[in-house]
N, C-alpha and C positions, 0 to 999 in steps of 0.2 A: 501493500500498499504507502500510497505514494503521502510525501510528511508535504504539510503544509507551511506556509511561508511563514514565516517571524514576523511582529506585526513593526515597523521602524516608528511609530510616532509615541512619543512620551506619554508615559501614565497623566492624568488630570491633579492637578495639586492646586488647592482653595487659595486664594488670596489670603493673604498675610495681614493685612487691616480689621480690625475686629467691630462688630456692628456696635450702633452705640443701642445702651438700654433704654426700654420705652421709657415717657414720663408719668409719674404715678399721677391721676386724677385729683383735681382741685378740689376742695373740700366740699366745695357747694353742689357737684357734679351726682353722689348717690339720694341726698336730699329729694334736687328737682325729680331726678329719674323715679325714683321709688314715691315721688308727691303726684309724677304725672300721670302714673300706674292707680293709684288709687283713688283721684282724679276724677280719673276715667270711670272705672268701678261706681263711684258714686254714680257721675253725674248718671250711665245707665241707671241706675238701683231703681234712681228720683224718676228719670223717664217712665222704665214699667209702671214706677207706685202711682203717679199721677198721670197714667191710661196715656203720654204722649204730649202730654198739656203745658209742663214743666222739664226743665229749668230753661226754657227761651220759647216764650210761648207764642205762638205762632207758625212756625217749623215742623211745627209734628212727627212726625218721625225722621227727619233731621238730626234730632237732637242723640236719637241713638249710632247717627254715625258720629254726630262728634266727641263722642267716648267712646268710641272706639281708634277714633284718632289719637287721642289720648294716652291710650293704652299703647297703639303701637309705635307714639312716639316713645314714650316710657319704654318700650323694650327693645327700640332702635336704638337706644341708649346704652343698653346693656351691653352692647357689640362694640362698646368703645369705653368699658368698664376697664382697670385693669387692676 
């Protein structure tokens, strides 16, 4: 059986520089994140209990959308939490 040719290319060596450590979050980050999620939950609960008349009268079921947007914003912040 014929022998395969050897590889002439050098093996990969990673660059020598080190990556900078990620900066910690500011002190306000976690309270705002949790506050958005809790506010969204409270918004949705009030909407259901008031049959979509409150917290903002006149927009009916859009109150649910506002509550879900607040919750999604809070969960979006969790992706940046360190």
